[in-house]
C-alpha positions as CSV (number, residue, x, y, z in Angstrom):
1,C,69.2,151.7,77.9
2,V,66.9,151.9,74.9
3,I,65.9,155.3,73.6
4,D,64.6,156.6,70.2
5,S,67.3,158.4,68.3
6,D,64.9,161.1,67.0
7,L,64.8,162.8,70.5
8,S,61.1,162.1,71.0
9,H,62.2,160.7,74.4
10,P,63.9,163.2,76.7
11,P,67.6,162.0,77.0
12,E,68.1,164.2,80.1
13,I,66.0,161.7,82.0
14,I,68.5,158.9,81.5
15,P,70.4,159.7,84.8
16,L,67.1,159.7,86.7
17,L,66.3,156.2,85.2
18,V,69.6,154.9,86.4
19,E,69.2,156.6,89.8
20,R,65.8,155.1,90.4
21,M,67.0,151.7,89.3
22,E,69.9,151.8,91.8
23,K,68.0,153.5,94.6
24,E,65.0,151.2,94.5
25,G,66.8,148.1,93.6
26,V,64.5,147.4,90.6
27,D,65.5,145.5,87.4
28,L,63.6,147.6,84.9
29,V,62.7,151.3,84.7
30,I,60.4,152.6,82.0
31,G,60.0,156.2,80.7
32,S,56.2,156.1,80.6
33,R,53.7,158.2,78.6
34,F,50.7,156.9,80.4
35,I,51.1,157.6,84.1
36,E,50.4,160.7,86.3
37,H,52.5,163.7,85.3
38,S,53.4,162.3,81.9
39,G,52.1,163.1,78.4
40,I,52.4,163.1,74.7
41,E,52.9,166.3,72.6
42,N,51.9,166.9,69.0
43,W,50.7,163.4,68.2
44,P,48.1,162.9,65.4
45,K,44.8,161.4,66.7
46,K,45.3,158.4,64.5
47,R,48.6,157.5,66.1
48,L,47.3,158.1,69.6
49,L,44.3,155.8,68.8
50,A,46.6,153.1,67.5
51,T,48.8,153.2,70.5
52,N,45.9,153.2,73.0
53,F,44.3,150.2,71.1
54,A,47.7,148.3,71.1
55,T,48.1,149.1,74.9
56,L,44.6,147.8,75.6
57,I,45.1,144.5,73.8
58,V,48.4,143.7,75.6
59,R,46.9,144.5,79.0
60,P,46.5,140.8,79.9
61,L,50.2,140.3,79.3
62,T,51.6,142.8,81.8
63,R,50.6,145.2,84.5
64,V,52.9,148.0,83.1
65,R,50.8,151.0,82.0
66,D,53.1,151.8,79.0
67,P,54.2,148.4,77.7
68,M,54.7,149.8,74.2
69,A,57.3,152.3,75.4
70,G,60.5,152.7,73.5
71,F,62.4,154.3,76.4
72,F,63.7,152.1,79.2
73,I,66.7,150.8,81.1
74,L,67.2,147.4,82.4
75,R,69.7,145.2,84.1
76,R,71.5,142.7,81.8
77,S,70.2,139.8,83.9
78,V,66.6,140.6,82.8
79,I,67.3,139.3,79.3
80,Q,70.4,137.2,79.8
81,N,68.8,133.8,79.2
82,A,65.4,135.0,77.8
83,K,64.5,133.6,74.3
84,L,63.4,136.9,72.8
85,V,61.9,136.9,69.3
86,P,61.2,140.6,68.8
87,R,59.4,141.5,65.6
88,G,58.8,145.0,64.5
89,Y,59.7,147.6,67.0
90,K,58.2,146.6,70.4
91,I,61.1,145.0,72.2
92,L,59.9,146.2,75.6
93,L,56.7,144.1,75.4
94,E,58.8,141.0,74.6
95,I,61.0,141.8,77.6
96,L,58.1,142.3,79.9
97,V,56.6,138.9,79.0
98,K,59.7,136.8,78.7
99,G,62.3,138.6,80.8
100,K,63.3,137.6,84.4
101,Y,62.7,140.6,86.7
102,N,61.4,141.1,90.2
103,K,59.9,144.6,89.7
104,A,59.5,147.2,87.0
105,I,58.7,150.8,87.7
106,E,57.5,153.6,85.4
107,L,58.7,157.2,85.5
108,P,56.7,159.9,83.9
109,I,58.0,161.5,80.7
110,V,56.7,163.9,78.1
111,F,56.9,162.2,74.7
112,K,57.3,164.6,71.8
113,D,56.6,163.8,68.2
114,R,59.7,163.8,66.0
115,I,60.9,167.0,64.5
116,R,62.6,165.3,61.5
117,G,62.1,162.0,59.8
118,S,59.0,159.9,59.4
119,S,57.3,157.1,61.2
120,K,58.2,153.6,60.3
121,L,54.7,152.4,61.0
122,N,53.1,150.7,58.0
123,L,51.1,147.7,57.2
124,K,54.1,145.4,57.5
125,I,54.9,146.7,61.0
126,Y,51.2,146.2,62.1
127,L,51.3,142.6,60.8
128,E,54.6,141.9,62.6
129,F,53.1,143.2,65.8
130,A,50.1,140.9,65.3
131,V,52.5,137.9,64.9
132,Q,54.5,139.0,67.9
133,L,51.3,139.5,70.0
134,S,50.0,136.0,69.1
135,G,53.4,134.5,70.0
136,L,53.5,136.3,73.4
137,Y,49.9,135.2,74.3
138,F,50.9,131.6,73.3
139,Y,54.0,131.9,75.5
140,K,52.1,133.2,78.4
141,I,49.4,130.5,78.2
142,K,52.1,127.8,77.9
143,K,53.9,129.2,81.0
144,F,50.6,129.3,82.9
145,L,49.7,125.7,82.0
146,R,53.2,124.5,83.1
147,A,52.8,126.3,86.4
148,E,49.4,124.6,87.0
149,K,50.9,121.1,86.8
């Protein structure tokens, strides 16, 4: 299970993530901010805009509505032999593109802005995301071309 330590994700949802994984036999369950009955509280417009833009540009890589989420649970087999090269802070996106899973589901959560501490987002993180994104697109294109042969 991956969850932010600043309590912006609701830890009381963890048992529900586990329950849904077991009950539905899925490999990956995501606490999603962008599905029905979910939401984001107290986010600055700048941060919401950046997240929406990032989500839009990764849309061709995955069908998941919140691929930038930082709250999820997965079976070990999903990443067991995957060659992950996470940069920055978006490990879920890397897992969604390179992991081995049959199905991922999203559960609604209400994401709350941190009470203490500060965001680690800065120019370096944005650049690392751009590098990660280009690598993931390259990976997906290579995988598609191999499948076409």
